[in-house]
Phi, psi and omega in degrees: 000316181291322182294328182274353182288133179241105184296335182296319180294319179296321180297313182295315182294317179297318179297318180295317179299317181296316181297317179297322180294314181296316181295320180298316178299318182295318181295319181297314180296322179296317180296322181292321182283342183291326187289320182295313176300329179297313181296316181297317183292324177295320178296319178296325180295318180295319179293319181293324179294328179289334182278295181201168185291322181295317179295326177297317179297320180294320180296319179296320180296319181293319180295317179295325178296317180294320179298315179293326179294318180293316178296326176296325178294321180293319182268356189267005176289117187261128172281340180287122181299334181290342183245004182224118179294320181299312179297320181295316178296318179299314181295319179299312181296315182297310183294321181298312182294313182297317180296321179296314181294316180297317180296316179299318179295317179295320178297317179298316180297316181295317179297316179297319179298316180293321179296317179298315179298320180295315179296318178296321179297317179296315181295313180295326179297317178296320178297316181295320179296317178297318177298319179298317179297320180295318178294325176301317181295315182297311183289329178295324178298318179289327179291326181276356183300322181271341186283322189259007180269091182292328180296316178295321178298319180294320178298316180294323178295317179294323179293324178295323181293337179086174180169195180289165181298322180294316180297319180294321178296318179296319179296318179299320179296317179297319180297316180295320177298320178298317180292322178296324178297321179295319180293320180296324182287336183225112182287347179284345180276122180276316180199153174228134175212152181240128180258116179287170183300322183280348177058025181277338178207167181230132172274111187231158175212145182093196183260106178280133183277344183221165180282169179298318181297320180294321181291312183291343179277353180294142181295332182291340179295310178298323181295320180286330177291329180277328185225129181281114179195181180243135179233136174254121185264142185293170183292138176247140186236019182284348177255173179294330181249104179300149182211160171231166190228155171236124180241138184216143178276133177235129179261149177291146182288337181255333181228100185289346178284342179271112185246129174256154177246119180260120185237131175240124173261123184246143176296139180295341179296339177303319180271323184298323180297320180294319183285324180292338179280000181261131180242108177268358182116178180299131179079003182283142178229151180221139181222153172246116187246143171273174182302336178272011179063031169275138180281109178278320179208155182198156174284354170250103187296340180290346182268355185299134176080355181267166174286133180290140177278354179272074182293342180290353180271005176295155186299328182280346182260354181233162183247128174079174179275344182213144180167192180216156181202155175254118184228179176254136175279175181303337179273001179086008179268143178286135178228149174263114183249131174239147185212158176203137182271141173286142179283332188285325184217004178080003175293157186240127173270121184237129174239139183220143178217138180299134180293336180296323179288329180291323188259017182293329178289334180290345180291344175296322177298321179295322178295315179297322178298315180297320178296319178296325178298318179298315181296317181295325178297316180297315180297318181296324179294317180295315179295323178297320177299319179295320180295320178297318181294323185276336188244310188292321185293312177298323179294324178295318178296317179296324178296321179297317179295325178295322177295323176297316178295325179294335179277355176116352179277100182271006180267357183288142177215153178259145180254012180285128181230120175201167183264001180273189183296325180293320176297318177296322178296321179296317179296320178295325178295314179299317179295320180297316180297323176295318179296320180296321179300314178296322181295320180295319179297316180293322180294325181297318179288326181290328182298325179294319178295320180296324181296316179291323179293324181296325180294315179295320180296327180294319178296315180295324181294323180294320178295318180296322180295322180294316178295319181297328180293317179295318178298321182295322180295314180296317181295325180295322178295318177299319181295324179295318178296317179295326179293319179297317178298319180295323179296314180296318178297323180292324177297315178299321179295322179295318179297317178298321179295321178296317178299319179298320179296318178297320178298321177298321179297317180296316180298318180296316179297320179296319179295318179295322179295320179296318178297318180295319180296317179293325177295319178296319179298315179297319179296323178296319178297317180294322178296317178298318180296316180296323179293322176298317177298319180296322179296316179296317180292327177295318175301315180297320179296320179296317179297318180294325178295315178300316181297322179295322179296319178297316181293326178293320176299317178297322179294326178295316179298319179296321179294323177298320178297321179296322179297318179297319178297321179296323178296319178297317180295325178295318178298317179298321180295318179298316180295321179296322179294319179295318180297322180293324177294317178298318180296324180294319179297315181296322179293325178292324177293321182290342178080224185294330181291339183257013180296318180297319180293326178297321179298317179296320180296322177297317179298320180295319180296320178296320178296323179295320178296317179297320179297319180297317179297318180295320180294321177298317180297316179296324180295318178296317179298319181295318178298321179297319178297317179300317181296315180294325178293322177297319178296321179297317179299320181294319178298318179295322178295321179291326183283338184299314178297326179296318178299320179295316178298321178297320179297319179297318179296320179297319180297316180296318178298321179298318179296321179297315179298321179295321178295316179298319180298317180296318179295323179293327176297314178297319181296320180294322179298316179294321180295323177297322178296316178297321179299318179299318179297317180295322178298318178298316178297321180296319178297318178299320180295323179297317179298316180297318181296319178296319180297315179295323178297319179296317179299314181297320181295317180297318180297316180295320180296318178297317179297317181296319180297318180296316179296322179295318178296318179297320179296318179296323179295316178297319180295321178296320178297317179297319179296321179296318177297318178297322180297322176297315179297318181295325178297318178294318178296321180298322178294318179294318180296322179298318178295316179296320179298322179295318178294322181294317181295337180288347180279338183285144178262115184253000000 
């Protein structure tokens, strides 16, 4: 019954019943009061007809006004809130209370819902964190199984070192026995196997779910052989017993380049038992996800090894390693999800429960809110009925009396008496009607006086209009003459202004010409100065050339001396060579006793050859220097006439610049004289322009004054005409006012 209840329908039906009840009461009272005014008005009509015809007409008008007012009251109840104060007050009060109660209920429901969700999130978060810590301990034990077994490490190291076939077979047997002992000690271990670096065989114990070729073909095998680390592999479900694996790289103690892979396959029940023991409430689900969102374990075994549908748990969609969030499941239902990451391998424990189940107790608040809304609606309807009775009915009666007064019946009065605002309004209405009655009587007597005054004012206005017309004609002729004078003065002022502008152009051009002449003079002075500097530098260059020729001649003599010295050295070299040959001959004659001397003679001959070669090289260099010096002397001799020609050209150019400079000085002097003349002419032009401006200003002022007088005369004539029209209108209005006042009943 409560679930099928719709408060909106009850509100609408209750509101309609209340309005009909209020309207019905109002209509009944109106009908009852309508009959009494009819009888009273009919009696007044009969009495008025017995007195005189005018009173009879007034009585009929008053009776018809009252009848229309009463019928207007019957038909004037407005359902539109914009036209009925009672309906508007009722709606404001009704909507305000209902809206307040509904809002308060919704806020209470929302706050309770949020508090329940927050408490559930905190409780479930603690449960998930404890589960995560427990799984960390369990998985850490299996991860450390290979790290702390020194005996297994020693066996692998010995196997890596190699040995006879028998020794290797014995080691393999010991390794398998060691692995079998681990499986026997822990029933949760499905299989253990070790993959050597060459992947040619596998040391295994327990029930392997796949062949050696299938295992070694996995991509994680190559990854672990290249990089030493630990990998946790997701749950596989291709066998009857689902399992997950831990793979870890192990290095040999003597050869770190030899890497073994230690793999433990664990029954999925190791994790499933832990998750199934967690109760998050009705509809709660829990999953253990790897970073790729594969379901490693779940309290629903059908989800093992599949992709999780909770995509919001990806690393980019959540914040932090632990927390809670409200998301939508694949079916579009809101769920409260709490999560925490394992420290050992980064897997995430996720618990989720539908928010609808968490907040089902909060719906009691919603039910209480709906019940309170119904009660408040009933109370608001009752109070609204009382407000309509206390406010709308007196205002309706007062409105009817106002309509009677608007039709001309100034005898209407209200009998409502109370101390509230409506009572004060009724008293003010009675007082207003009394004041209006007195005002109409006074206005009626005043209208007659206004009518007689309007006739006298009309005669005076006509005489004034005739005089104003004659003055306007004379003033207009004066204004036309002043306008012609102003136009001629303005033309003279424009011509003077044009001459002044031309003078400004001439002055500006003269100033620019003066600046250009002085710039040319300055440039001539700088050119003359630069040419003098060039002439001096040319003289210096000529002197340096002569000095260079002298030094080159001295260098030639020095080089000739070097050649003579080289000739002497060549002769010495030849003599040394001859002496070495003689020494060699004498040593050969001496036989074995002269071998040492023969060696010395050979060294002397070699030194003589080297000296000869060096002297030849120096001789070639000296000849090259002599040749280049001769060429240099010839170049200097050729350049000397050019320097002389350059000096002559510089002198001629210098004379030209000096002549130009002198001519520019004369030109500037003449230009200054012209400038003085133009300045005098410009001053005269300024005086003339000011005089014309004064004449033009006086003419314009005179014209403006004349036009203003003409305008005032025209305006006076227009005002006089308007005054005549207003006098006629005043007379008409006085007559209309008299007729209008005759309609009021006093």
